[in-house]
C-alpha positions as YAML, in Angstrom:
chain: A
units: angstrom
residues:
- id: 1
  name: MET
  ca: [22.39, 12.99, 7.47]
- id: 2
  name: ALA
  ca: [26.08, 13.78, 7.56]
- id: 3
  name: ASP
  ca: [27.78, 13.89, 10.93]
- id: 4
  name: ALA
  ca: [28.84, 17.30, 12.19]
- id: 5
  name: PRO
  ca: [32.57, 18.10, 12.19]
- id: 6
  name: GLY
  ca: [34.32, 16.87, 15.29]
- id: 7
  name: THR
  ca: [31.79, 14.09, 16.03]
- id: 8
  name: ALA
  ca: [32.40, 10.38, 15.80]
- id: 9
  name: PRO
  ca: [30.61, 8.47, 12.99]
- id: 10
  name: ARG
  ca: [27.26, 7.12, 14.14]
- id: 11
  name: ALA
  ca: [26.56, 3.41, 14.01]
- id: 12
  name: ARG
  ca: [23.41, 2.56, 12.09]
- id: 13
  name: PRO
  ca: [20.98, 0.58, 14.29]
- id: 14
  name: SER
  ca: [19.72, -2.74, 13.08]
- id: 15
  name: VAL
  ca: [16.11, -1.52, 13.01]
- id: 16
  name: VAL
  ca: [16.99, 1.02, 10.30]
- id: 17
  name: THR
  ca: [18.89, -1.58, 8.26]
- id: 18
  name: LEU
  ca: [16.01, -4.05, 8.51]
- id: 19
  name: SER
  ca: [13.52, -1.36, 7.53]
- id: 20
  name: SER
  ca: [15.54, -0.54, 4.42]
- id: 21
  name: TRP
  ca: [15.67, -4.19, 3.38]
- id: 22
  name: LEU
  ca: [11.90, -4.43, 3.82]
- id: 23
  name: LEU
  ca: [11.45, -1.38, 1.58]
- id: 24
  name: ILE
  ca: [13.63, -3.02, -1.06]
- id: 25
  name: LEU
  ca: [11.48, -6.16, -0.74]
- id: 26
  name: VAL
  ca: [8.34, -4.10, -1.35]
- id: 27
  name: ALA
  ca: [10.03, -2.56, -4.40]
- id: 28
  name: ALA
  ca: [10.85, -6.03, -5.73]
- id: 29
  name: ILE
  ca: [7.21, -7.07, -5.26]
- id: 30
  name: GLN
  ca: [6.13, -4.00, -7.22]
- id: 31
  name: VAL
  ca: [8.34, -5.12, -10.11]
- id: 32
  name: VAL
  ca: [6.91, -8.66, -9.96]
- id: 33
  name: ASN
  ca: [3.38, -7.25, -9.97]
- id: 34
  name: LEU
  ca: [4.34, -5.20, -13.02]
- id: 35
  name: ILE
  ca: [5.53, -8.30, -14.86]
- id: 36
  name: VAL
  ca: [2.40, -10.25, -13.92]
- id: 37
  name: ALA
  ca: [0.12, -7.40, -15.01]
- id: 38
  name: LEU
  ca: [1.84, -7.06, -18.38]
- id: 39
  name: THR
  ca: [1.62, -10.83, -18.87]
- id: 40
  name: VAL
  ca: [-2.18, -10.89, -18.64]
- id: 41
  name: ALA
  ca: [-2.86, -7.41, -20.08]
- id: 42
  name: GLY
  ca: [-3.57, -8.81, -23.55]
- id: 43
  name: THR
  ca: [-5.94, -11.44, -22.17]
- id: 44
  name: VAL
  ca: [-7.89, -8.86, -20.17]
- id: 45
  name: ARG
  ca: [-8.18, -6.67, -23.24]
- id: 46
  name: ASP
  ca: [-9.58, -9.52, -25.34]
- id: 47
  name: VAL
  ca: [-12.12, -10.44, -22.66]
- id: 48
  name: LEU
  ca: [-13.35, -6.87, -22.33]
- id: 49
  name: THR
  ca: [-13.52, -6.45, -26.10]
- id: 50
  name: ASP
  ca: [-15.78, -9.51, -26.40]
- id: 51
  name: ALA
  ca: [-17.87, -8.51, -23.38]
- id: 52
  name: TYR
  ca: [-18.57, -4.97, -24.62]
- id: 53
  name: ALA
  ca: [-18.92, -5.84, -28.32]
- id: 54
  name: GLY
  ca: [-22.04, -4.29, -29.84]
- id: 55
  name: SER
  ca: [-22.64, -2.09, -26.75]
- id: 56
  name: SER
  ca: [-22.29, 1.60, -26.25]
- id: 57
  name: ALA
  ca: [-18.97, 1.05, -24.41]
- id: 58
  name: GLU
  ca: [-16.97, -0.72, -27.09]
- id: 59
  name: GLY
  ca: [-13.95, 1.46, -26.29]
- id: 60
  name: ALA
  ca: [-13.84, 0.31, -22.66]
- id: 61
  name: ALA
  ca: [-11.34, -2.42, -23.54]
- id: 62
  name: ASP
  ca: [-8.86, 0.06, -24.98]
- id: 63
  name: ILE
  ca: [-9.30, 2.37, -21.99]
- id: 64
  name: ALA
  ca: [-8.67, -0.50, -19.59]
- id: 65
  name: TYR
  ca: [-5.57, -1.53, -21.55]
- id: 66
  name: VAL
  ca: [-4.10, 1.99, -21.46]
- id: 67
  name: PHE
  ca: [-4.91, 2.23, -17.76]
- id: 68
  name: SER
  ca: [-3.04, -1.02, -17.08]
- id: 69
  name: ILE
  ca: [0.04, 0.30, -18.90]
- id: 70
  name: VAL
  ca: [-0.04, 3.57, -16.95]
- id: 71
  name: THR
  ca: [-0.45, 1.64, -13.70]
- id: 72
  name: ALA
  ca: [2.56, -0.51, -14.58]
- id: 73
  name: ILE
  ca: [4.72, 2.57, -15.20]
- id: 74
  name: VAL
  ca: [3.62, 4.12, -11.90]
- id: 75
  name: SER
  ca: [4.45, 0.87, -10.11]
- id: 76
  name: LEU
  ca: [7.93, 0.93, -11.63]
- id: 77
  name: LEU
  ca: [8.49, 4.52, -10.49]
- id: 78
  name: ILE
  ca: [7.27, 3.67, -7.00]
- id: 79
  name: ALA
  ca: [9.67, 0.72, -6.85]
- id: 80
  name: ALA
  ca: [12.59, 2.95, -7.83]
- id: 81
  name: GLY
  ca: [11.52, 5.55, -5.25]
- id: 82
  name: LEU
  ca: [11.41, 2.95, -2.48]
- id: 83
  name: VAL
  ca: [14.95, 1.82, -3.27]
- id: 84
  name: VAL
  ca: [16.21, 5.42, -3.19]
- id: 85
  name: LEU
  ca: [14.44, 6.05, 0.13]
- id: 86
  name: ALA
  ca: [15.94, 2.87, 1.59]
- id: 87
  name: LEU
  ca: [19.46, 4.02, 0.68]
- id: 88
  name: LEU
  ca: [18.90, 7.51, 2.07]
- id: 89
  name: ASN
  ca: [17.42, 6.11, 5.29]
- id: 90
  name: ASN
  ca: [20.60, 4.07, 5.77]
- id: 91
  name: ARG
  ca: [22.56, 7.34, 5.64]
- id: 92
  name: GLY
  ca: [20.41, 8.93, 8.35]
- id: 93
  name: LYS
  ca: [18.48, 11.43, 6.20]
- id: 94
  name: ASN
  ca: [15.49, 12.50, 8.26]
- id: 95
  name: ALA
  ca: [13.74, 14.02, 5.22]
- id: 96
  name: SER
  ca: [13.78, 10.63, 3.50]
- id: 97
  name: ARG
  ca: [12.28, 9.02, 6.61]
- id: 98
  name: ILE
  ca: [9.38, 11.50, 6.53]
- id: 99
  name: THR
  ca: [8.92, 10.87, 2.80]
- id: 100
  name: THR
  ca: [8.92, 7.13, 3.48]
- id: 101
  name: TRP
  ca: [6.09, 7.56, 5.97]
- id: 102
  name: VAL
  ca: [4.03, 9.63, 3.53]
- id: 103
  name: LEU
  ca: [4.57, 7.37, 0.51]
- id: 104
  name: GLY
  ca: [4.26, 4.25, 2.65]
- id: 105
  name: GLY
  ca: [0.92, 5.39, 4.04]
- id: 106
  name: ILE
  ca: [-0.45, 5.90, 0.52]
- id: 107
  name: LEU
  ca: [0.84, 2.49, -0.57]
- id: 108
  name: LEU
  ca: [-0.71, 0.86, 2.48]
- id: 109
  name: CYS
  ca: [-4.13, 2.19, 1.52]
- id: 110
  name: CYS
  ca: [-3.75, 1.16, -2.14]
- id: 111
  name: THR
  ca: [-2.34, -2.28, -1.37]
- id: 112
  name: GLY
  ca: [-4.91, -2.94, 1.33]
- id: 113
  name: GLY
  ca: [-7.73, -1.87, -0.99]
- id: 114
  name: GLY
  ca: [-6.47, -4.08, -3.83]
- id: 115
  name: LEU
  ca: [-6.06, -7.02, -1.46]
- id: 116
  name: LEU
  ca: [-9.59, -6.56, -0.13]
- id: 117
  name: THR
  ca: [-10.96, -6.42, -3.68]
- id: 118
  name: GLY
  ca: [-9.17, -9.64, -4.59]
- id: 119
  name: LEU
  ca: [-10.45, -11.45, -1.51]
- id: 120
  name: THR
  ca: [-14.04, -10.44, -2.21]
- id: 121
  name: GLY
  ca: [-13.90, -11.77, -5.76]
- id: 122
  name: GLY
  ca: [-13.25, -8.62, -7.79]
- id: 123
  name: MET
  ca: [-16.18, -6.97, -9.57]
- id: 124
  name: THR
  ca: [-19.33, -8.37, -8.00]
- id: 125
  name: GLY
  ca: [-22.82, -7.08, -7.61]
- id: 126
  name: GLY
  ca: [-24.79, -4.84, -9.90]
- id: 127
  name: THR
  ca: [-27.04, -5.63, -12.80]
- id: 128
  name: ALA
  ca: [-26.85, -5.19, -16.53]
- id: 129
  name: THR
  ca: [-27.84, -1.74, -17.77]
- id: 130
  name: GLY
  ca: [-29.23, -1.47, -21.28]
- id: 131
  name: ASP
  ca: [-26.86, -3.24, -23.63]
- id: 132
  name: MET
  ca: [-24.05, -3.27, -21.04]
- id: 133
  name: PRO
  ca: [-23.09, -6.59, -19.42]
- id: 134
  name: SER
  ca: [-23.27, -6.88, -15.64]
- id: 135
  name: PRO
  ca: [-20.08, -6.76, -13.50]
- id: 136
  name: ASP
  ca: [-20.69, -10.37, -12.44]
- id: 137
  name: GLU
  ca: [-20.68, -11.46, -16.08]
- id: 138
  name: ILE
  ca: [-17.42, -9.60, -16.79]
- id: 139
  name: GLN
  ca: [-15.76, -11.07, -13.68]
- id: 140
  name: ARG
  ca: [-16.87, -14.58, -14.69]
- id: 141
  name: ARG
  ca: [-15.34, -14.18, -18.13]
- id: 142
  name: LEU
  ca: [-12.10, -12.86, -16.62]
- id: 143
  name: ASP
  ca: [-11.87, -15.78, -14.20]
- id: 144
  name: ASP
  ca: [-12.34, -18.24, -17.07]
- id: 145
  name: ALA
  ca: [-9.76, -16.56, -19.31]
- id: 146
  name: LEU
  ca: [-7.00, -15.75, -16.81]
- id: 147
  name: PRO
  ca: [-4.48, -18.42, -15.74]
- id: 148
  name: SER
  ca: [-5.32, -20.39, -12.60]
- id: 149
  name: TRP
  ca: [-2.20, -19.11, -10.85]
- id: 150
  name: TYR
  ca: [-3.00, -15.43, -11.41]
- id: 151
  name: THR
  ca: [-5.35, -14.81, -8.50]
- id: 152
  name: PRO
  ca: [-3.41, -16.77, -5.80]
- id: 153
  name: VAL
  ca: [-0.12, -15.13, -6.84]
- id: 154
  name: ASN
  ca: [-1.70, -11.70, -6.83]
- id: 155
  name: LEU
  ca: [-3.13, -12.20, -3.35]
- id: 156
  name: LEU
  ca: [0.11, -13.60, -1.97]
- id: 157
  name: LEU
  ca: [2.22, -10.76, -3.33]
- id: 158
  name: GLY
  ca: [-0.24, -8.18, -2.04]
- id: 159
  name: LEU
  ca: [-0.27, -9.71, 1.45]
- id: 160
  name: VAL
  ca: [3.55, -9.90, 1.67]
- id: 161
  name: ALA
  ca: [3.92, -6.33, 0.41]
- id: 162
  name: LEU
  ca: [1.36, -5.07, 2.91]
- id: 163
  name: LEU
  ca: [3.03, -6.73, 5.91]
- id: 164
  name: ALA
  ca: [6.58, -5.78, 4.83]
- id: 165
  name: LEU
  ca: [5.62, -2.14, 4.28]
- id: 166
  name: LEU
  ca: [3.81, -1.92, 7.60]
- id: 167
  name: ALA
  ca: [6.80, -3.40, 9.43]
- id: 168
  name: ALA
  ca: [9.21, -1.02, 7.67]
- id: 169
  name: LEU
  ca: [7.22, 2.04, 8.73]
- id: 170
  name: ILE
  ca: [6.98, 0.83, 12.33]
- id: 171
  name: LEU
  ca: [10.73, 0.15, 12.54]
- id: 172
  name: LEU
  ca: [11.49, 3.71, 11.44]
- id: 173
  name: ALA
  ca: [9.43, 5.05, 14.37]
- id: 174
  name: LEU
  ca: [11.25, 3.11, 17.12]
- id: 175
  name: PRO
  ca: [13.41, 5.02, 19.68]
- id: 176
  name: LYS
  ca: [16.70, 3.67, 18.30]
- id: 177
  name: ALA
  ca: [15.76, 4.94, 14.86]
- id: 178
  name: ASN
  ca: [14.85, 8.34, 16.31]
- id: 179
  name: GLU
  ca: [18.30, 8.66, 17.87]
- id: 180
  name: PHE
  ca: [19.95, 7.75, 14.56]
- id: 181
  name: PHE
  ca: [17.98, 10.32, 12.56]
- id: 182
  name: ARG
  ca: [18.41, 13.08, 15.17]
- id: 183
  name: LYS
  ca: [20.88, 15.78, 14.13]
- id: 184
  name: PRO
  ca: [24.13, 15.34, 16.14]
- id: 185
  name: LYS
  ca: [25.58, 18.19, 18.18]
- id: 186
  name: ALA
  ca: [28.89, 19.66, 17.14]
- id: 187
  name: GLY
  ca: [31.72, 18.45, 19.36]
- id: 188
  name: TRP
  ca: [35.05, 19.96, 20.43]
- id: 189
  name: GLU
  ca: [37.55, 20.38, 17.63]
- id: 190
  name: PRO
  ca: [41.23, 19.83, 18.58]
- id: 191
  name: PRO
  ca: [43.75, 22.47, 17.45]
- id: 192
  name: VAL
  ca: [45.63, 21.90, 14.24]
- id: 193
  name: PRO
  ca: [49.17, 20.53, 14.87]
- id: 194
  name: GLY
  ca: [51.69, 23.34, 14.50]
- id: 195
  name: GLY
  ca: [49.15, 26.09, 15.02]
- id: 196
  name: ALA
  ca: [49.63, 28.80, 17.64]
- id: 197
  name: TYR
  ca: [47.33, 28.98, 20.63]
- id: 198
  name: PRO
  ca: [45.59, 32.33, 21.01]
- id: 199
  name: ALA
  ca: [46.84, 34.48, 23.87]
- id: 200
  name: ALA
  ca: [44.52, 34.77, 26.82]
- id: 201
  name: PRO
  ca: [43.05, 38.25, 27.17]
- id: 202
  name: GLY
  ca: [44.34, 40.41, 29.98]
- id: 203
  name: HIS
  ca: [48.04, 39.41, 29.72]
- id: 204
  name: ALA
  ca: [51.00, 41.43, 28.60]
- id: 205
  name: GLY
  ca: [51.70, 41.14, 24.93]
- id: 206
  name: ASP
  ca: [48.03, 41.06, 24.12]
- id: 207
  name: PRO
  ca: [47.01, 44.06, 21.96]
- id: 208
  name: SER
  ca: [43.85, 44.44, 24.02]
- id: 209
  name: TYR
  ca: [45.86, 44.77, 27.27]
- id: 210
  name: PRO
  ca: [46.20, 48.50, 28.17]
- id: 211
  name: SER
  ca: [49.67, 49.92, 28.86]
- id: 212
  name: TYR
  ca: [50.26, 52.55, 31.56]
- id: 213
  name: PRO
  ca: [52.96, 55.33, 31.57]
- id: 214
  name: SER
  ca: [55.87, 55.09, 34.00]
- id: 215
  name: TYR
  ca: [56.45, 57.86, 36.57]
- id: 216
  name: PRO
  ca: [59.80, 59.00, 38.13]
- id: 217
  name: PRO
  ca: [60.38, 57.91, 41.71]
- id: 218
  name: ALA
  ca: [59.66, 60.36, 44.51]
- id: 219
  name: PRO
  ca: [62.62, 62.22, 46.09]
- id: 220
  name: GLY
  ca: [64.29, 60.18, 48.81]
- id: 221
  name: THR
  ca: [63.13, 56.85, 47.45]
- id: 222
  name: PRO
  ca: [66.00, 54.38, 47.03]
- id: 223
  name: PRO
  ca: [66.45, 53.17, 43.51]
- id: 224
  name: PRO
  ca: [65.27, 49.67, 42.80]
- id: 225
  name: SER
  ca: [67.94, 47.05, 42.75]
- id: 226
  name: THR
  ca: [68.72, 45.53, 39.43]
- id: 227
  name: PRO
  ca: [69.31, 41.81, 39.07]
- id: 228
  name: GLY
  ca: [73.01, 41.08, 39.43]
- id: 229
  name: GLY
  ca: [73.90, 44.59, 40.67]
- id: 230
  name: PRO
  ca: [75.11, 45.56, 44.19]
- id: 231
  name: PRO
  ca: [72.50, 46.84, 46.62]
- id: 232
  name: PRO
  ca: [72.78, 50.51, 47.61]
- id: 233
  name: SER
  ca: [74.99, 51.08, 50.63]
- id: 234
  name: ALA
  ca: [73.67, 52.53, 53.83]
- id: 235
  name: GLY
  ca: [75.78, 55.70, 53.61]
- id: 236
  name: GLN
  ca: [75.18, 56.36, 49.96]
- id: 237
  name: PRO
  ca: [72.79, 59.24, 49.38]
- id: 238
  name: PRO
  ca: [69.60, 58.42, 47.58]
- id: 239
  name: ALA
  ca: [69.47, 59.06, 43.92]
- id: 240
  name: GLY
  ca: [67.96, 62.31, 42.85]
- id: 241
  name: PRO
  ca: [65.79, 62.98, 39.88]
- id: 242
  name: ALA
  ca: [66.95, 61.48, 36.62]
- id: 243
  name: GLY
  ca: [69.25, 59.05, 38.47]
- id: 244
  name: GLN
  ca: [71.78, 61.77, 39.68]
- id: 245
  name: PRO
  ca: [73.22, 61.57, 43.21]
- id: 246
  name: GLY
  ca: [71.59, 63.88, 45.70]
- id: 247
  name: GLU
  ca: [73.48, 66.68, 47.53]
- id: 248
  name: ARG
  ca: [75.15, 65.84, 50.82]
- id: 249
  name: ARG
  ca: [74.06, 68.05, 53.65]
- id: 250
  name: ASP
  ca: [76.14, 68.76, 56.77]
- id: 251
  name: PRO
  ca: [74.40, 68.22, 60.03]
- id: 252
  name: GLU
  ca: [73.23, 71.43, 61.62]
- id: 253
  name: PRO
  ca: [74.69, 72.30, 64.99]
- id: 254
  name: PRO
  ca: [72.40, 72.12, 67.94]
- id: 255
  name: SER
  ca: [70.70, 75.30, 68.81]
- id: 256
  name: GLY
  ca: [71.98, 77.30, 71.82]
- id: 257
  name: SER
  ca: [75.70, 76.50, 71.31]
...
């Protein structure tokens, strides 16, 4: 998630970094599992071909071989997706964190199921049906044909992948991770150097400030003094309309004289 303009870059918490490294570890285990599966794919095909020879399911070996190839390709795509999600999580993309939880939950179920199957001995139980061999017979043949290191390595890789994936998902849900993935608020942006500040409304010079017409002074009102000019004298008559001197009137004689 990119930081909003005007905000300081966010420091990535260590829990997010550790979670991303764990996702990359799970991706690496997926690649190792792919290599191991391709190594023994031919052996598994030969065992199934011999086990189902002369039965009504002679094509089961080919189906199992194609299924193993498809599974290997899916594992490779999942590994690439985990690496991409790890990189996006480091950048604070909340959508990638949600995708990590969804994909991680599916992988947890698949890895846990495969690990449980390996611990219980693979295909066990059941009886032979018609000309079909029993699952116990097929599992015995596979155990004899596969290398001795195959089962322990498979179990170890599955256990490490399960624990690493679980820890990665938990780290992404911690409070520090939530703060990192939360969208930051836009901060105050300083003015550009050299730019003009906008005029505050309600002051002269602002186009929105209304102007009022000027009215002439009332008769008898002394004119306002101008800066630098002499004040009006006491005996000077007040200015008349339009700035002309008013008429001088003689005092009237007292009545009765």
